[in-house]
mmCIF entry with sequence, helices, sheets and N, C-alpha, C, O atoms, coordinates in Angstrom:
data_MODEL
# 
_entry.id   MODEL 
# 
_entity.id                         1 
_entity.type                       polymer 
_entity.pdbx_number_of_molecules   1 
# 
_entity_poly.entity_id                      1 
_entity_poly.type                           'polypeptide(L)' 
_entity_poly.nstd_linkage                   no 
_entity_poly.nstd_monomer                   no 
_entity_poly.pdbx_seq_one_letter_code       ERKGIMSAMLDYSRSREQLDELRAAHRRTRDKRKADRIKAVVALAT 
_entity_poly.pdbx_seq_one_letter_code_can   ERKGIMSAMLDYSRSREQLDELRAAHRRTRDKRKADRIKAVVALAT 
_entity_poly.pdbx_strand_id                 A 
# 
loop_
_entity_poly_seq.entity_id 
_entity_poly_seq.num 
_entity_poly_seq.mon_id 
_entity_poly_seq.hetero 
1 1  GLU n 
1 2  ARG n 
1 3  LYS n 
1 4  GLY n 
1 5  ILE n 
1 6  MET n 
1 7  SER n 
1 8  ALA n 
1 9  MET n 
1 10 LEU n 
1 11 ASP n 
1 12 TYR n 
1 13 SER n 
1 14 ARG n 
1 15 SER n 
1 16 ARG n 
1 17 GLU n 
1 18 GLN n 
1 19 LEU n 
1 20 ASP n 
1 21 GLU n 
1 22 LEU n 
1 23 ARG n 
1 24 ALA n 
1 25 ALA n 
1 26 HIS n 
1 27 ARG n 
1 28 ARG n 
1 29 THR n 
1 30 ARG n 
1 31 ASP n 
1 32 LYS n 
1 33 ARG n 
1 34 LYS n 
1 35 ALA n 
1 36 ASP n 
1 37 ARG n 
1 38 ILE n 
1 39 LYS n 
1 40 ALA n 
1 41 VAL n 
1 42 VAL n 
1 43 ALA n 
1 44 LEU n 
1 45 ALA n 
1 46 THR n 
# 
_struct_asym.id          A 
_struct_asym.entity_id   1 
# 
loop_
_struct_conf.conf_type_id 
_struct_conf.id 
_struct_conf.pdbx_PDB_helix_id 
_struct_conf.beg_label_comp_id 
_struct_conf.beg_label_asym_id 
_struct_conf.beg_label_seq_id 
_struct_conf.pdbx_beg_PDB_ins_code 
_struct_conf.end_label_comp_id 
_struct_conf.end_label_asym_id 
_struct_conf.end_label_seq_id 
_struct_conf.pdbx_end_PDB_ins_code 
_struct_conf.beg_auth_comp_id 
_struct_conf.beg_auth_asym_id 
_struct_conf.beg_auth_seq_id 
_struct_conf.end_auth_comp_id 
_struct_conf.end_auth_asym_id 
_struct_conf.end_auth_seq_id 
_struct_conf.pdbx_PDB_helix_class 
_struct_conf.details 
_struct_conf.pdbx_PDB_helix_length 
HELX_P HELX_P1 AA1 ILE A 5  ? LEU A 10 ? ILE A 5  LEU A 10 1 ? 6  
HELX_P HELX_P2 AA2 ARG A 16 ? ARG A 28 ? ARG A 16 ARG A 28 1 ? 13 
HELX_P HELX_P3 AA3 LYS A 32 ? ALA A 45 ? LYS A 32 ALA A 45 1 ? 14 
# 
_struct_conf_type.id          HELX_P 
_struct_conf_type.criteria    ? 
_struct_conf_type.reference   ? 
# 
loop_
_atom_site.group_PDB 
_atom_site.id 
_atom_site.type_symbol 
_atom_site.label_atom_id 
_atom_site.label_alt_id 
_atom_site.label_comp_id 
_atom_site.label_asym_id 
_atom_site.label_entity_id 
_atom_site.label_seq_id 
_atom_site.pdbx_PDB_ins_code 
_atom_site.Cartn_x 
_atom_site.Cartn_y 
_atom_site.Cartn_z 
_atom_site.occupancy 
_atom_site.B_iso_or_equiv 
_atom_site.pdbx_formal_charge 
_atom_site.auth_seq_id 
_atom_site.auth_comp_id 
_atom_site.auth_asym_id 
_atom_site.auth_atom_id 
_atom_site.pdbx_PDB_model_num 
ATOM 1   N N  . GLU A 1 1  ? -20.541 16.740  20.888 1.00 0.00 ? 1  GLU A N  1 
ATOM 2   C CA . GLU A 1 1  ? -19.290 15.980  21.167 1.00 0.00 ? 1  GLU A CA 1 
ATOM 3   C C  . GLU A 1 1  ? -19.255 14.749  20.283 1.00 0.00 ? 1  GLU A C  1 
ATOM 4   O O  . GLU A 1 1  ? -20.260 14.055  20.128 1.00 0.00 ? 1  GLU A O  1 
ATOM 5   N N  . ARG A 1 2  ? -18.102 14.483  19.709 1.00 0.00 ? 2  ARG A N  1 
ATOM 6   C CA . ARG A 1 2  ? -17.861 13.414  18.836 1.00 0.00 ? 2  ARG A CA 1 
ATOM 7   C C  . ARG A 1 2  ? -17.802 12.089  19.611 1.00 0.00 ? 2  ARG A C  1 
ATOM 8   O O  . ARG A 1 2  ? -17.090 11.992  20.611 1.00 0.00 ? 2  ARG A O  1 
ATOM 9   N N  . LYS A 1 3  ? -18.520 11.101  19.172 1.00 0.00 ? 3  LYS A N  1 
ATOM 10  C CA . LYS A 1 3  ? -18.567 9.771   19.819 1.00 0.00 ? 3  LYS A CA 1 
ATOM 11  C C  . LYS A 1 3  ? -17.231 9.055   19.607 1.00 0.00 ? 3  LYS A C  1 
ATOM 12  O O  . LYS A 1 3  ? -16.622 9.238   18.553 1.00 0.00 ? 3  LYS A O  1 
ATOM 13  N N  . GLY A 1 4  ? -16.770 8.291   20.507 1.00 0.00 ? 4  GLY A N  1 
ATOM 14  C CA . GLY A 1 4  ? -15.670 7.468   20.335 1.00 0.00 ? 4  GLY A CA 1 
ATOM 15  C C  . GLY A 1 4  ? -16.131 6.205   19.540 1.00 0.00 ? 4  GLY A C  1 
ATOM 16  O O  . GLY A 1 4  ? -17.313 5.866   19.478 1.00 0.00 ? 4  GLY A O  1 
ATOM 17  N N  . ILE A 1 5  ? -15.216 5.607   19.003 1.00 0.00 ? 5  ILE A N  1 
ATOM 18  C CA . ILE A 1 5  ? -15.494 4.374   18.125 1.00 0.00 ? 5  ILE A CA 1 
ATOM 19  C C  . ILE A 1 5  ? -16.296 3.341   18.907 1.00 0.00 ? 5  ILE A C  1 
ATOM 20  O O  . ILE A 1 5  ? -17.253 2.786   18.368 1.00 0.00 ? 5  ILE A O  1 
ATOM 21  N N  . MET A 1 6  ? -15.923 3.052   20.209 1.00 0.00 ? 6  MET A N  1 
ATOM 22  C CA . MET A 1 6  ? -16.569 2.042   20.999 1.00 0.00 ? 6  MET A CA 1 
ATOM 23  C C  . MET A 1 6  ? -18.007 2.351   21.302 1.00 0.00 ? 6  MET A C  1 
ATOM 24  O O  . MET A 1 6  ? -18.891 1.495   21.266 1.00 0.00 ? 6  MET A O  1 
ATOM 25  N N  . SER A 1 7  ? -18.201 3.620   21.605 1.00 0.00 ? 7  SER A N  1 
ATOM 26  C CA . SER A 1 7  ? -19.670 3.983   21.967 1.00 0.00 ? 7  SER A CA 1 
ATOM 27  C C  . SER A 1 7  ? -20.502 3.978   20.661 1.00 0.00 ? 7  SER A C  1 
ATOM 28  O O  . SER A 1 7  ? -21.690 3.656   20.673 1.00 0.00 ? 7  SER A O  1 
ATOM 29  N N  . ALA A 1 8  ? -19.837 4.348   19.520 1.00 0.00 ? 8  ALA A N  1 
ATOM 30  C CA . ALA A 1 8  ? -20.564 4.192   18.303 1.00 0.00 ? 8  ALA A CA 1 
ATOM 31  C C  . ALA A 1 8  ? -20.888 2.740   17.929 1.00 0.00 ? 8  ALA A C  1 
ATOM 32  O O  . ALA A 1 8  ? -21.966 2.472   17.400 1.00 0.00 ? 8  ALA A O  1 
ATOM 33  N N  . MET A 1 9  ? -19.982 1.814   18.191 1.00 0.00 ? 9  MET A N  1 
ATOM 34  C CA . MET A 1 9  ? -20.262 0.374   17.941 1.00 0.00 ? 9  MET A CA 1 
ATOM 35  C C  . MET A 1 9  ? -21.348 -0.156  18.887 1.00 0.00 ? 9  MET A C  1 
ATOM 36  O O  . MET A 1 9  ? -22.064 -1.080  18.500 1.00 0.00 ? 9  MET A O  1 
ATOM 37  N N  . LEU A 1 10 ? -21.502 0.360   20.062 1.00 0.00 ? 10 LEU A N  1 
ATOM 38  C CA . LEU A 1 10 ? -22.414 -0.047  21.032 1.00 0.00 ? 10 LEU A CA 1 
ATOM 39  C C  . LEU A 1 10 ? -23.858 0.364   20.638 1.00 0.00 ? 10 LEU A C  1 
ATOM 40  O O  . LEU A 1 10 ? -24.852 -0.265  21.000 1.00 0.00 ? 10 LEU A O  1 
ATOM 41  N N  . ASP A 1 11 ? -23.883 1.411   19.910 1.00 0.00 ? 11 ASP A N  1 
ATOM 42  C CA . ASP A 1 11 ? -25.178 2.021   19.417 1.00 0.00 ? 11 ASP A CA 1 
ATOM 43  C C  . ASP A 1 11 ? -25.683 1.383   18.157 1.00 0.00 ? 11 ASP A C  1 
ATOM 44  O O  . ASP A 1 11 ? -26.816 1.639   17.748 1.00 0.00 ? 11 ASP A O  1 
ATOM 45  N N  . TYR A 1 12 ? -24.822 0.504   17.487 1.00 0.00 ? 12 TYR A N  1 
ATOM 46  C CA . TYR A 1 12 ? -25.164 0.068   16.235 1.00 0.00 ? 12 TYR A CA 1 
ATOM 47  C C  . TYR A 1 12 ? -26.299 -1.045  16.317 1.00 0.00 ? 12 TYR A C  1 
ATOM 48  O O  . TYR A 1 12 ? -26.197 -1.969  17.124 1.00 0.00 ? 12 TYR A O  1 
ATOM 49  N N  . SER A 1 13 ? -27.364 -0.928  15.469 1.00 0.00 ? 13 SER A N  1 
ATOM 50  C CA . SER A 1 13 ? -28.452 -1.810  15.571 1.00 0.00 ? 13 SER A CA 1 
ATOM 51  C C  . SER A 1 13 ? -29.083 -1.987  14.071 1.00 0.00 ? 13 SER A C  1 
ATOM 52  O O  . SER A 1 13 ? -28.914 -1.094  13.241 1.00 0.00 ? 13 SER A O  1 
ATOM 53  N N  . ARG A 1 14 ? -29.751 -3.065  13.784 1.00 0.00 ? 14 ARG A N  1 
ATOM 54  C CA . ARG A 1 14 ? -30.381 -3.255  12.618 1.00 0.00 ? 14 ARG A CA 1 
ATOM 55  C C  . ARG A 1 14 ? -31.793 -3.894  13.029 1.00 0.00 ? 14 ARG A C  1 
ATOM 56  O O  . ARG A 1 14 ? -31.942 -4.560  14.053 1.00 0.00 ? 14 ARG A O  1 
ATOM 57  N N  . SER A 1 15 ? -32.815 -3.610  12.104 1.00 0.00 ? 15 SER A N  1 
ATOM 58  C CA . SER A 1 15 ? -34.066 -4.311  12.415 1.00 0.00 ? 15 SER A CA 1 
ATOM 59  C C  . SER A 1 15 ? -34.107 -5.756  12.256 1.00 0.00 ? 15 SER A C  1 
ATOM 60  O O  . SER A 1 15 ? -33.242 -6.333  11.597 1.00 0.00 ? 15 SER A O  1 
ATOM 61  N N  . ARG A 1 16 ? -35.077 -6.383  12.832 1.00 0.00 ? 16 ARG A N  1 
ATOM 62  C CA . ARG A 1 16 ? -35.128 -7.838  12.611 1.00 0.00 ? 16 ARG A CA 1 
ATOM 63  C C  . ARG A 1 16 ? -35.186 -8.281  11.204 1.00 0.00 ? 16 ARG A C  1 
ATOM 64  O O  . ARG A 1 16 ? -34.522 -9.251  10.838 1.00 0.00 ? 16 ARG A O  1 
ATOM 65  N N  . GLU A 1 17 ? -35.958 -7.610  10.382 1.00 0.00 ? 17 GLU A N  1 
ATOM 66  C CA . GLU A 1 17 ? -35.956 -7.799  8.945  1.00 0.00 ? 17 GLU A CA 1 
ATOM 67  C C  . GLU A 1 17 ? -34.744 -7.711  8.365  1.00 0.00 ? 17 GLU A C  1 
ATOM 68  O O  . GLU A 1 17 ? -34.413 -8.609  7.590  1.00 0.00 ? 17 GLU A O  1 
ATOM 69  N N  . GLN A 1 18 ? -33.914 -6.688  8.611  1.00 0.00 ? 18 GLN A N  1 
ATOM 70  C CA . GLN A 1 18 ? -32.536 -6.436  8.047  1.00 0.00 ? 18 GLN A CA 1 
ATOM 71  C C  . GLN A 1 18 ? -31.593 -7.704  8.530  1.00 0.00 ? 18 GLN A C  1 
ATOM 72  O O  . GLN A 1 18 ? -30.847 -8.304  7.757  1.00 0.00 ? 18 GLN A O  1 
ATOM 73  N N  . LEU A 1 19 ? -31.723 -7.971  9.736  1.00 0.00 ? 19 LEU A N  1 
ATOM 74  C CA . LEU A 1 19 ? -30.851 -9.103  10.199 1.00 0.00 ? 19 LEU A CA 1 
ATOM 75  C C  . LEU A 1 19 ? -31.263 -10.418 9.528  1.00 0.00 ? 19 LEU A C  1 
ATOM 76  O O  . LEU A 1 19 ? -30.394 -11.233 9.218  1.00 0.00 ? 19 LEU A O  1 
ATOM 77  N N  . ASP A 1 20 ? -32.489 -10.639 9.309  1.00 0.00 ? 20 ASP A N  1 
ATOM 78  C CA . ASP A 1 20 ? -32.907 -11.822 8.488  1.00 0.00 ? 20 ASP A CA 1 
ATOM 79  C C  . ASP A 1 20 ? -32.352 -11.853 7.080  1.00 0.00 ? 20 ASP A C  1 
ATOM 80  O O  . ASP A 1 20 ? -31.927 -12.895 6.579  1.00 0.00 ? 20 ASP A O  1 
ATOM 81  N N  . GLU A 1 21 ? -32.366 -10.694 6.455  1.00 0.00 ? 21 GLU A N  1 
ATOM 82  C CA . GLU A 1 21 ? -31.934 -10.488 5.084  1.00 0.00 ? 21 GLU A CA 1 
ATOM 83  C C  . GLU A 1 21 ? -30.351 -10.741 5.096  1.00 0.00 ? 21 GLU A C  1 
ATOM 84  O O  . GLU A 1 21 ? -29.800 -11.477 4.277  1.00 0.00 ? 21 GLU A O  1 
ATOM 85  N N  . LEU A 1 22 ? -29.728 -10.101 6.041  1.00 0.00 ? 22 LEU A N  1 
ATOM 86  C CA . LEU A 1 22 ? -28.234 -10.363 6.111  1.00 0.00 ? 22 LEU A CA 1 
ATOM 87  C C  . LEU A 1 22 ? -27.910 -11.814 6.375  1.00 0.00 ? 22 LEU A C  1 
ATOM 88  O O  . LEU A 1 22 ? -27.020 -12.361 5.725  1.00 0.00 ? 22 LEU A O  1 
ATOM 89  N N  . ARG A 1 23 ? -28.608 -12.477 7.320  1.00 0.00 ? 23 ARG A N  1 
ATOM 90  C CA . ARG A 1 23 ? -28.253 -13.912 7.510  1.00 0.00 ? 23 ARG A CA 1 
ATOM 91  C C  . ARG A 1 23 ? -28.497 -14.789 6.199  1.00 0.00 ? 23 ARG A C  1 
ATOM 92  O O  . ARG A 1 23 ? -27.752 -15.710 5.861  1.00 0.00 ? 23 ARG A O  1 
ATOM 93  N N  . ALA A 1 24 ? -29.642 -14.382 5.500  1.00 0.00 ? 24 ALA A N  1 
ATOM 94  C CA . ALA A 1 24 ? -29.810 -15.192 4.293  1.00 0.00 ? 24 ALA A CA 1 
ATOM 95  C C  . ALA A 1 24 ? -28.723 -14.968 3.243  1.00 0.00 ? 24 ALA A C  1 
ATOM 96  O O  . ALA A 1 24 ? -28.330 -15.885 2.521  1.00 0.00 ? 24 ALA A O  1 
ATOM 97  N N  . ALA A 1 25 ? -28.239 -13.695 3.180  1.00 0.00 ? 25 ALA A N  1 
ATOM 98  C CA . ALA A 1 25 ? -27.226 -13.323 2.253  1.00 0.00 ? 25 ALA A CA 1 
ATOM 99  C C  . ALA A 1 25 ? -25.889 -14.012 2.646  1.00 0.00 ? 25 ALA A C  1 
ATOM 100 O O  . ALA A 1 25 ? -25.126 -14.433 1.777  1.00 0.00 ? 25 ALA A O  1 
ATOM 101 N N  . HIS A 1 26 ? -25.617 -14.122 4.007  1.00 0.00 ? 26 HIS A N  1 
ATOM 102 C CA . HIS A 1 26 ? -24.481 -14.819 4.429  1.00 0.00 ? 26 HIS A CA 1 
ATOM 103 C C  . HIS A 1 26 ? -24.467 -16.250 4.056  1.00 0.00 ? 26 HIS A C  1 
ATOM 104 O O  . HIS A 1 26 ? -23.420 -16.776 3.678  1.00 0.00 ? 26 HIS A O  1 
ATOM 105 N N  . ARG A 1 27 ? -25.645 -16.942 4.149  1.00 0.00 ? 27 ARG A N  1 
ATOM 106 C CA . ARG A 1 27 ? -25.762 -18.318 3.738  1.00 0.00 ? 27 ARG A CA 1 
ATOM 107 C C  . ARG A 1 27 ? -25.509 -18.480 2.167  1.00 0.00 ? 27 ARG A C  1 
ATOM 108 O O  . ARG A 1 27 ? -24.880 -19.445 1.734  1.00 0.00 ? 27 ARG A O  1 
ATOM 109 N N  . ARG A 1 28 ? -25.995 -17.554 1.396  1.00 0.00 ? 28 ARG A N  1 
ATOM 110 C CA . ARG A 1 28 ? -25.960 -17.569 -0.026 1.00 0.00 ? 28 ARG A CA 1 
ATOM 111 C C  . ARG A 1 28 ? -24.540 -17.320 -0.596 1.00 0.00 ? 28 ARG A C  1 
ATOM 112 O O  . ARG A 1 28 ? -24.147 -17.905 -1.606 1.00 0.00 ? 28 ARG A O  1 
ATOM 113 N N  . THR A 1 29 ? -23.811 -16.456 0.071  1.00 0.00 ? 29 THR A N  1 
ATOM 114 C CA . THR A 1 29 ? -22.543 -15.935 -0.386 1.00 0.00 ? 29 THR A CA 1 
ATOM 115 C C  . THR A 1 29 ? -21.437 -16.988 -0.435 1.00 0.00 ? 29 THR A C  1 
ATOM 116 O O  . THR A 1 29 ? -21.089 -17.630 0.556  1.00 0.00 ? 29 THR A O  1 
ATOM 117 N N  . ARG A 1 30 ? -20.898 -17.124 -1.675 1.00 0.00 ? 30 ARG A N  1 
ATOM 118 C CA . ARG A 1 30 ? -19.751 -18.116 -1.844 1.00 0.00 ? 30 ARG A CA 1 
ATOM 119 C C  . ARG A 1 30 ? -18.460 -17.437 -1.598 1.00 0.00 ? 30 ARG A C  1 
ATOM 120 O O  . ARG A 1 30 ? -17.493 -18.112 -1.244 1.00 0.00 ? 30 ARG A O  1 
ATOM 121 N N  . ASP A 1 31 ? -18.363 -16.138 -1.760 1.00 0.00 ? 31 ASP A N  1 
ATOM 122 C CA . ASP A 1 31 ? -17.014 -15.461 -1.507 1.00 0.00 ? 31 ASP A CA 1 
ATOM 123 C C  . ASP A 1 31 ? -16.877 -15.386 0.104  1.00 0.00 ? 31 ASP A C  1 
ATOM 124 O O  . ASP A 1 31 ? -17.688 -14.795 0.816  1.00 0.00 ? 31 ASP A O  1 
ATOM 125 N N  . LYS A 1 32 ? -15.810 -16.026 0.540  1.00 0.00 ? 32 LYS A N  1 
ATOM 126 C CA . LYS A 1 32 ? -15.660 -16.115 2.114  1.00 0.00 ? 32 LYS A CA 1 
ATOM 127 C C  . LYS A 1 32 ? -15.395 -14.678 2.656  1.00 0.00 ? 32 LYS A C  1 
ATOM 128 O O  . LYS A 1 32 ? -15.875 -14.328 3.734  1.00 0.00 ? 32 LYS A O  1 
ATOM 129 N N  . ARG A 1 33 ? -14.724 -13.955 1.995  1.00 0.00 ? 33 ARG A N  1 
ATOM 130 C CA . ARG A 1 33 ? -14.430 -12.573 2.454  1.00 0.00 ? 33 ARG A CA 1 
ATOM 131 C C  . ARG A 1 33 ? -15.694 -11.839 2.649  1.00 0.00 ? 33 ARG A C  1 
ATOM 132 O O  . ARG A 1 33 ? -15.879 -11.213 3.693  1.00 0.00 ? 33 ARG A O  1 
ATOM 133 N N  . LYS A 1 34 ? -16.609 -11.877 1.673  1.00 0.00 ? 34 LYS A N  1 
ATOM 134 C CA . LYS A 1 34 ? -17.897 -11.224 1.756  1.00 0.00 ? 34 LYS A CA 1 
ATOM 135 C C  . LYS A 1 34 ? -18.731 -11.780 2.843  1.00 0.00 ? 34 LYS A C  1 
ATOM 136 O O  . LYS A 1 34 ? -19.375 -11.047 3.593  1.00 0.00 ? 34 LYS A O  1 
ATOM 137 N N  . ALA A 1 35 ? -18.725 -13.110 2.937  1.00 0.00 ? 35 ALA A N  1 
ATOM 138 C CA . ALA A 1 35 ? -19.476 -13.710 4.029  1.00 0.00 ? 35 ALA A CA 1 
ATOM 139 C C  . ALA A 1 35 ? -18.960 -13.227 5.345  1.00 0.00 ? 35 ALA A C  1 
ATOM 140 O O  . ALA A 1 35 ? -19.762 -12.777 6.163  1.00 0.00 ? 35 ALA A O  1 
ATOM 141 N N  . ASP A 1 36 ? -17.698 -13.284 5.608  1.00 0.00 ? 36 ASP A N  1 
ATOM 142 C CA . ASP A 1 36 ? -17.087 -12.843 6.917  1.00 0.00 ? 36 ASP A CA 1 
ATOM 143 C C  . ASP A 1 36 ? -17.573 -11.364 7.174  1.00 0.00 ? 36 ASP A C  1 
ATOM 144 O O  . ASP A 1 36 ? -17.942 -11.051 8.306  1.00 0.00 ? 36 ASP A O  1 
ATOM 145 N N  . ARG A 1 37 ? -17.579 -10.474 6.171  1.00 0.00 ? 37 ARG A N  1 
ATOM 146 C CA . ARG A 1 37 ? -17.995 -9.151  6.430  1.00 0.00 ? 37 ARG A CA 1 
ATOM 147 C C  . ARG A 1 37 ? -19.470 -9.016  6.879  1.00 0.00 ? 37 ARG A C  1 
ATOM 148 O O  . ARG A 1 37 ? -19.836 -8.231  7.754  1.00 0.00 ? 37 ARG A O  1 
ATOM 149 N N  . ILE A 1 38 ? -20.319 -9.897  6.163  1.00 0.00 ? 38 ILE A N  1 
ATOM 150 C CA . ILE A 1 38 ? -21.695 -9.836  6.518  1.00 0.00 ? 38 ILE A CA 1 
ATOM 151 C C  . ILE A 1 38 ? -21.929 -10.437 7.926  1.00 0.00 ? 38 ILE A C  1 
ATOM 152 O O  . ILE A 1 38 ? -22.823 -10.001 8.651  1.00 0.00 ? 38 ILE A O  1 
ATOM 153 N N  . LYS A 1 39 ? -21.139 -11.410 8.285  1.00 0.00 ? 39 LYS A N  1 
ATOM 154 C CA . LYS A 1 39 ? -21.247 -12.079 9.622  1.00 0.00 ? 39 LYS A CA 1 
ATOM 155 C C  . LYS A 1 39 ? -20.808 -11.034 10.727 1.00 0.00 ? 39 LYS A C  1 
ATOM 156 O O  . LYS A 1 39 ? -21.353 -10.973 11.829 1.00 0.00 ? 39 LYS A O  1 
ATOM 157 N N  . ALA A 1 40 ? -19.753 -10.208 10.315 1.00 0.00 ? 40 ALA A N  1 
ATOM 158 C CA . ALA A 1 40 ? -19.327 -9.142  11.281 1.00 0.00 ? 40 ALA A CA 1 
ATOM 159 C C  . ALA A 1 40 ? -20.528 -8.114  11.567 1.00 0.00 ? 40 ALA A C  1 
ATOM 160 O O  . ALA A 1 40 ? -20.781 -7.740  12.712 1.00 0.00 ? 40 ALA A O  1 
ATOM 161 N N  . VAL A 1 41 ? -21.212 -7.707  10.498 1.00 0.00 ? 41 VAL A N  1 
ATOM 162 C CA . VAL A 1 41 ? -22.270 -6.808  10.663 1.00 0.00 ? 41 VAL A CA 1 
ATOM 163 C C  . VAL A 1 41 ? -23.428 -7.309  11.501 1.00 0.00 ? 41 VAL A C  1 
ATOM 164 O O  . VAL A 1 41 ? -24.029 -6.588  12.298 1.00 0.00 ? 41 VAL A O  1 
ATOM 165 N N  . VAL A 1 42 ? -23.721 -8.638  11.269 1.00 0.00 ? 42 VAL A N  1 
ATOM 166 C CA . VAL A 1 42 ? -24.805 -9.372  12.135 1.00 0.00 ? 42 VAL A CA 1 
ATOM 167 C C  . VAL A 1 42 ? -24.329 -9.325  13.554 1.00 0.00 ? 42 VAL A C  1 
ATOM 168 O O  . VAL A 1 42 ? -25.055 -8.879  14.442 1.00 0.00 ? 42 VAL A O  1 
ATOM 169 N N  . ALA A 1 43 ? -23.120 -9.778  13.784 1.00 0.00 ? 43 ALA A N  1 
ATOM 170 C CA . ALA A 1 43 ? -22.604 -9.842  15.148 1.00 0.00 ? 43 ALA A CA 1 
ATOM 171 C C  . ALA A 1 43 ? -22.664 -8.594  15.864 1.00 0.00 ? 43 ALA A C  1 
ATOM 172 O O  . ALA A 1 43 ? -23.087 -8.525  17.018 1.00 0.00 ? 43 ALA A O  1 
ATOM 173 N N  . LEU A 1 44 ? -22.198 -7.483  15.118 1.00 0.00 ? 44 LEU A N  1 
ATOM 174 C CA . LEU A 1 44 ? -22.226 -6.121  15.811 1.00 0.00 ? 44 LEU A CA 1 
ATOM 175 C C  . LEU A 1 44 ? -23.540 -5.717  16.134 1.00 0.00 ? 44 LEU A C  1 
ATOM 176 O O  . LEU A 1 44 ? -23.729 -5.063  17.160 1.00 0.00 ? 44 LEU A O  1 
ATOM 177 N N  . ALA A 1 45 ? -24.569 -6.057  15.308 1.00 0.00 ? 45 ALA A N  1 
ATOM 178 C CA . ALA A 1 45 ? -25.978 -5.594  15.514 1.00 0.00 ? 45 ALA A CA 1 
ATOM 179 C C  . ALA A 1 45 ? -26.810 -6.455  16.412 1.00 0.00 ? 45 ALA A C  1 
ATOM 180 O O  . ALA A 1 45 ? -27.985 -6.170  16.640 1.00 0.00 ? 45 ALA A O  1 
ATOM 181 N N  . THR A 1 46 ? -26.182 -7.568  16.957 1.00 0.00 ? 46 THR A N  1 
ATOM 182 C CA . THR A 1 46 ? -26.987 -8.361  17.898 1.00 0.00 ? 46 THR A CA 1 
ATOM 183 C C  . THR A 1 46 ? -26.341 -8.343  19.322 1.00 0.00 ? 46 THR A C  1 
ATOM 184 O O  . THR A 1 46 ? -26.873 -8.953  20.249 1.00 0.00 ? 46 THR A O  1 
# 
């Protein structure tokens, strides 16, 4: 059965190391659009 988008989002996770790397990339990124996308990934994974 195909998952709905909400259940797929609830199953989304990243390792602690990946989250640390994403947070560091978020701080380094000058492009606000890219920073917002990184922030969304971190928020979804926590």
